[in-house]
C-alpha positions as CSV (number, residue, x, y, z in Angstrom):
1,M,19.8,157.8,48.8
2,A,17.6,160.1,51.0
3,A,19.1,161.6,54.1
4,G,18.7,159.4,57.2
5,L,18.3,156.1,55.2
6,M,20.8,153.4,55.6
7,S,21.9,150.7,53.1
8,F,22.7,147.2,54.2
9,Q,24.4,144.4,52.4
10,T,23.4,140.8,52.9
11,V,26.4,138.7,53.9
12,T,26.2,134.9,53.2
13,P,28.7,132.4,54.6
14,S,30.4,132.2,51.2
15,S,31.3,135.9,51.7
16,Y,33.7,135.0,54.5
17,D,37.3,134.1,53.7
18,T,38.1,130.8,55.4
19,E,41.1,130.0,53.2
20,G,43.7,132.1,51.5
21,G,45.6,131.0,48.4
22,N,48.0,128.7,50.3
23,I,46.7,128.7,53.8
24,K,43.6,127.2,55.4
25,V,42.4,127.5,59.0
26,G,39.8,125.3,60.6
27,Q,37.3,126.3,63.2
28,N,38.5,125.9,66.7
29,Y,37.1,123.0,68.6
30,P,35.5,122.8,71.0
31,N,33.7,126.0,70.3
32,P,32.7,127.4,72.7
33,A,36.2,126.9,74.2
34,I,36.6,126.0,77.9
35,G,40.2,125.6,79.1
36,K,41.9,124.6,75.9
37,T,40.9,124.7,72.3
38,Y,42.5,123.3,69.1
39,I,42.8,124.8,65.7
40,E,44.0,122.9,62.6
41,A,45.8,124.9,59.9
42,T,47.6,124.3,56.6
43,F,50.4,126.6,55.6
44,Q,53.9,126.6,54.1
45,G,56.9,127.0,56.5
46,E,55.9,129.0,59.6
47,A,53.0,131.2,60.4
48,T,51.8,133.6,63.1
49,I,48.6,133.1,65.0
50,T,47.2,136.1,66.8
51,V,44.1,136.2,69.0
52,Y,42.2,139.5,69.4
53,N,39.3,140.5,71.6
54,V,36.3,142.2,70.0
55,V,37.8,145.7,70.4
56,G,41.0,144.7,68.6
57,K,43.4,144.3,71.5
58,V,46.0,141.5,70.9
59,I,45.5,138.8,73.6
60,E,48.1,136.4,72.3
61,S,50.5,136.1,69.4
62,R,53.0,133.5,68.5
63,V,54.9,131.9,65.7
64,I,53.9,128.4,64.9
65,T,55.3,125.6,62.7
66,D,53.0,122.8,63.8
67,K,49.7,122.3,61.9
68,M,47.8,121.7,65.1
69,V,47.6,124.7,67.4
70,V,46.6,124.4,71.0
71,L,45.4,127.5,72.7
72,D,45.1,127.7,76.5
73,V,42.2,130.0,77.0
74,S,41.8,129.3,80.7
75,N,43.0,132.9,81.5
76,Y,40.8,134.6,78.9
77,T,37.6,136.3,80.0
78,E,34.3,134.9,78.7
79,G,33.4,136.4,75.4
80,I,34.0,136.5,71.6
81,Y,37.5,136.5,70.2
82,L,39.0,136.5,66.7
83,Y,42.0,134.5,65.7
84,T,44.1,135.3,62.6
85,L,46.6,133.0,60.9
86,E,49.2,134.8,58.8
87,S,51.7,133.2,56.5
88,N,53.6,134.4,53.5
89,G,51.6,137.6,53.3
90,E,48.2,135.9,53.5
91,K,45.8,136.1,56.3
92,V,42.7,134.2,57.4
93,T,40.5,135.2,60.4
94,K,37.9,133.2,62.3
95,R,35.8,133.7,65.4
96,M,35.7,131.7,68.6
97,T,33.7,131.9,71.8
98,V,35.3,131.4,75.3
99,K,33.2,130.2,78.2
100,K,34.1,129.6,81.8
101,P,33.3,126.2,83.5
């Protein structure tokens, strides 16, 4: 490739990992989230859900055993966040938007 030229890869929705081998994570709803948001998940035993801001700072992390996660985002600033579900060495990450009323 010649100097100064960049190469780009086209990413299609099928390129994103929305489920691991034994875990699945639904998109949060409502999205954009205002106040509270809900995430459905499927996993064995217990899992950890971690919310990150766009620069990678952990905003919230907790161990869960229930398949329906309720996140109180009322103290989050408006913006884009990533949430990761991790269980038995597998991870799945999704994106959510937080808005203020």
